C-alpha positions in Angstrom: 56.8 -64.7 80.8 57.0 -61.2 80.1 58.5 -58.7 83.3 56.1 -55.5 83.6 57.9 -52.4 84.4 58.0 -52.4 87.9 59.2 -55.9 87.8 62.8 -54.5 85.2 62.8 -52.0 87.1 63.3 -54.0 90.2 65.6 -56.3 88.5 67.7 -53.8 87.1 68.5 -51.8 90.9 69.4 -55.6 91.9 71.6 -56.3 88.8 73.5 -52.6 89.5 76.2 -54.0 91.7 76.3 -57.3 89.3 79.4 -57.9 87.4 79.6 -59.8 83.9 79.5 -63.5 84.8 80.5 -64.2 80.6 81.8 -62.7 77.7 81.1 -63.4 74.5 83.9 -62.0 72.0 85.4 -63.5 68.8 83.9 -66.9 68.4 80.6 -65.9 69.1 77.8 -68.0 70.6 79.7 -71.1 70.9 78.5 -73.9 72.4 80.1 -73.7 75.5 79.3 -70.1 76.1 75.7 -70.9 75.8 76.5 -74.0 78.4 78.0 -71.5 80.5 74.9 -68.8 80.3 72.8 -71.4 81.0 74.7 -72.6 84.3 74.8 -68.6 85.5 70.7 -68.7 84.8 69.9 -71.9 86.7 72.4 -70.6 89.7 72.0 -67.2 89.8 69.1 -65.9 87.8 70.0 -62.5 87.1 73.0 -62.1 85.5 75.1 -59.9 83.4 76.7 -60.8 80.3 79.6 -58.9 78.0 78.8 -58.8 74.4 81.8 -57.5 72.5 81.4 -56.9 68.4 79.6 -54.1 66.2 76.4 -52.8 67.4 74.4 -55.2 64.8 76.4 -58.3 66.4 75.3 -57.4 69.9 71.7 -57.3 68.7 71.6 -60.7 67.1 73.8 -62.1 69.7 70.8 -60.8 72.7 67.8 -62.1 70.3 69.5 -65.6 70.2 70.7 -66.0 73.8 66.8 -65.1 74.9 65.5 -67.3 72.1 67.6 -70.2 73.5 67.5 -69.7 77.0 64.0 -68.6 77.3 65.3 -65.3 79.6 64.3 -62.3 80.0 66.5 -59.0 78.7 66.1 -56.7 81.8 68.4 -54.1 80.1 71.0 -53.2 77.3 73.8 -50.7 78.0 76.1 -51.0 75.6 78.2 -53.6 75.5 76.6 -55.2 78.9 73.4 -56.7 78.8 71.5 -58.0 81.8 69.2 -61.3 81.6 66.4 -63.2 84.3 65.2 -66.2 84.0 63.5 -67.6 87.0 64.3 -70.9 88.7 61.9 -73.3 87.9 61.9 -74.9 91.6 63.6 -72.7 94.1 63.3 -69.0 92.7 66.0 -66.8 94.8 64.7 -63.9 93.2 61.2 -62.2 94.7 59.7 -60.1 91.6 57.0 -57.8 93.0 53.5 -57.8 91.4 
């Protein structure tokens, strides 16, 4: 489900005060890191992930994260990416139309 511009704007506002819950560093997107991202998305719906790598490496990680977790990229600034995935049964975040 692609997010509209107004929905992304709303989510960016909600994500402003969040701190990164997962950090991807030297070992990349290991099984454990992917499990943490999955768990965080299921629990919080909107998370920040800190990516410690070069620009191209970060771009690849974001593509892999969004493809694997079926999450939407809300925003990426430098080494921090904000991801959103709606909870299938009990959504906690109400998105504007």
